[in-house]
N, C-alpha and C positions, 0 to 999 in steps of 0.2 A: 138438501143443506139450509139451514136457515141464515138468516144475512149475523141473529147473533152469533150462532156458532161456525159459520162463516168467518168473521171478526177475531170472537177468541183463537180460531183456527191458525186464522194466520200471524196475534201476536205469539200465541207458542211455539209456530216455529221463528218467525224471528229470534227470541228467547232461544229454542234449540241451538239457533245460528249465532247468538254471542257466546254459548258456551261452550262450543268448537273451540277457540281462541286458550282458552284454560285446558277443558283438557287433552287439548297437542302440544302446548306448552309441559306439559305434567306429566305427557306419557316420556316426550324427548328423555330424562329421566335417568330412564329404563331400556330403550328401544332406539333405534339409529333413524334418523329420517327417510331415509329411503328403504330400510325394511318397514318402517308405518306407512309410509305411503304404497311400499307394495303391496300387504294386506289390504291396506282401505279400498284400491281402486277396483283389487279381483273380485274380493269381496263386494265392491259395488257393483258390478259387474255381473256377477253371478241372479244377484241382490233384483237387479234390475232385465234377467236375459227372457221373462217372461214374453216384454213385451217384440220378438222376433227381430230377423233383420234384414235391409231393403239394401239391394245393391247399390237403387241413384246415392243412400250416405256413405259410401264408402270412404272415397275420399272426400267430402267433408270429417267423416271423424275424425282423417288421419291426421290433418290440418289439426279442430278442436283439439283433439288428443295427444299434441305437443303443444300444444300452444297452452291449455290445461294442465299438463304438464309441469311446465315451467313456469306458468302460475305458483303451484302449490306445493315444488320443488324448493325456490326464494320463501312463501310464505315457509315453508318447516324449519328448514334450515336458520331464517332473521329468525323463525319465533324462540328458538335456544342464546339466540343473539339480546334484544328487544325484548322488551314484557310485553304482554298482550293487550294491555292495551293502543300498545301505540301501533301495537299490531295490524289492530282491529280499525281504528280508524287509519289508518297508512292503508289501509287495501282498499277501505268503505270509498280512498279518491276516488277509486277505478270507475265509477259510476260519471261522475264529476269529468270524467279524460277520454269520457265515451265521445263525445261528439265534438274534441281536438281528432284522437284520432283516426275516425271518419274525417275530418276535414280532409290532413296528411295521406292519408292510405286512400280513398277511396273520394277525395276531393267534393263533401258533402259543405256543404251556406256553411259558418257558426255564425251562429245569435246572435244579439249582444245579449239572452239571459247564458248561452251560451260561456261569454264573457264573463260576464257576472260571477258563474259558482264557478267558472277553474282560478280565476283573480281571487278571491275568497279562499275556495277551498287550499290552496298555497298557502294563502297567510296562517289560515287556521294547522296546516301543517309543518310549518315552520314555529308557530307558537309550541304547538307542543315536541315536534322533535330539539330545538335549544330550549327547552324549558328551565334546565338544569343547566345551558350554559354550551356554546356550541360545540366543546370537547365531549359533550357526554352524545353530539350524535355519532351513532356506532355504524356499523356494516350492519347489523341485521336492519335498523331499517333502512340501511338504502338497499339494502336487496327485497322489503315487502314492496317498496316505492317501487323497483323492478317487475313486483310480482301486482299490482296495481295497473301497470303499462300493459304485462299480460295478460289480467283478465280485459281489460278496456280493448281490446285489439282482438281479444273469445268476442267480448258480447259484439263487437261492431260486425265480425263476418259471419256471426251467425244470423245473427236479422239479415247476411244478405242471403247467407242457402238454408236458410230454415222449412222458407214455404214450401222451396224443393223436394222436402225427401218427408218417410215420415218421423213427424215430430219423438214420436214414445222410442223407435227407433234410433236414430243419433244419441237421444239422450243415452241411451244403455253403449254401443257401438263405441262410442269415442274412449268409453273408459276403456278400450280393448286395448288399442295406444298405449290410455298416460296408465296399464296396470306392465303390460312388456317394458315402457321404457325404465317402468322402476327396478322388476326386477333386472334388468342394467342396470341400472346402478346399486342396487343390493348386493345383487349378486358373490362381488367380495367377502362382506362377511356376515356371510348365509352364515352361517355357524356361531351366530348372535341369537339364531331364534330358540336354542333350547335353554340358551340366560335369561330369556323374557319370559319376566313373572304372569300370573293370572290377568290379575288388576291389570296390567296395560294389553293384554290380549282384548277385554272385557273391552276398556277404555274404545279402541279402534274396532270393537264389530262399533261398538253405539254410534262413530262415528259413518263408517260404512251401512250401517243398515238401514239406522233415525234419522241422521245426518243428512245423510243422499238421499238413496233408495226410498221410507217413509217421508218426508216431507216431498218430495216431489208429486209421489202421488197424494197425500194430503193439500198440498198446496195449487194443483190441478182443481181444483173438488170446492178446497173454500174462496176462489176468483171467480167464480162465476157467478158466486150471492155478491161479494162487495166489490163495490166503487173504485178503478183505476185508481183515482184516486186517495183514498183514502190506502188503502193496500203501499202507496207508492212511501203515506203517513210513516206508516208501520214499517215496513221496512229501516224508511233512514235511521228509524231508535238504534237499529242493532251493536253498532260498538257503543251506541250504550248501555246494552244487556251489559256488552263486554268486557267492559272497565267496569259494572259492577259487579259482575263472577271476579273478575284479578281483585277487585276492591278484598269483597266476600273471602274469598279460595287462595289468594297467591300475598295480603298482605298489602297490593300495589296502589298509590297514591298517583297522585296527579298534578297535585297543588291546584291553587287558585288559577298559573298560569294553563296548566294541563287543561283544566276544564271551562276558561277562552276558547282555547283554540279546537277544545274537542265541542265547545257550541258552534261556533265558527266553522269547521266541514260538517256536522249534521247538517248545517241547515246549508250548503252548501248543494249535499246530496240530499237533501228535501225540497230542497227550490227548485234544483235539477229533474229529477224526477214528475214530483208532480206539473209542471208548465208540461214538462213533456208528455203527460198524461190528459192534459186538461181537455184532449178537443174530445178525448172518451169518459162521454158523461152516464156511462153504465159498465156491470159490470155484465162478462161473460167473454174475455180477452186471456187469455192463459201467456203471463210472462215467460222469457226465454231460461231452460236448466242452467246455469253454470255445473261447474264438473264436478262440485258437492253437491248438488241438488241447491242452489243460491238461485235465484233468479233478477236481475239486471234489466232495465233499456238497455235493447241493440242500439238507437237512435242513429240508424241507418235505411234509409228508406223504408221501414216497416214502423207501425208502432211498438211497443216495449210489449207489451200485449200479447202484440196476436204474432210476433213471431216462429215461440214454438211452443203449438199445442198439438195435444193429444189429439186433437177436433179436426186441425186446423185442414182443409181441403188441400188436395194438391194436383197436378196435372192440371190448372184450371177448373177445376172445379167448382164453381161459389154459383 
């Protein structure tokens, strides 16, 4: 893959990520969050099953599956309450929270840039959430803040365990407990499957096969030819694309306060990622996979491009 094609692929991937917020919010009009996640995780697991099973990944996959389920459950329910643009910007805060989580649970040192990114990010979050007054802050915003924390823990833990197992197998295996938990949640309303329209099932299939499995495969190849610093900048645009989709398709408007808050949040996200990847001068590293195929920096014990890669050596093979 050429550099130009790789860069275009990363932009396309980021656009796909941004679209998922609007797709999920729209789908929630005709399907319960639990059922949406159960089918999404099941299809994603089947789509990634070709990578195979690694016994060493069983325990990490269980923990990652639990964290991923908490993150997606709170995000999906939250999307039914708050706006898609709010959800995207608040979820993006997980990148800024990563070093904080690493410091709290893994006793990693916090650098000056981590404090700066965290402060700027929270200021941006506050401006976005309160742009229509304190009374406008709703349960959906708070649920998606839990999503950001869950993703941050997911990211750091993934950075801790990603080197010890087959990365592709871990990406597949974590979806199994996620699917089981989601089906357990969806079981009381399982009869609703018959009333879900075909258009909603198509949206769920897109989320699972394109936005999860397809993105995971494409990104591995694209990030082999695109420098990590540039990739970080592209990924930081995810909330921007999400807000654009929300405006175009759902009629959501941020207003000038929301735009200011969004700019601050994106700046914090990009600053956090670029600073953490600045020491990597060339492409060739691959970032860890979030449950939906998104890639984020682990920020704990390893660079965010090497924590989970299909070509990552295991058992000391370097």
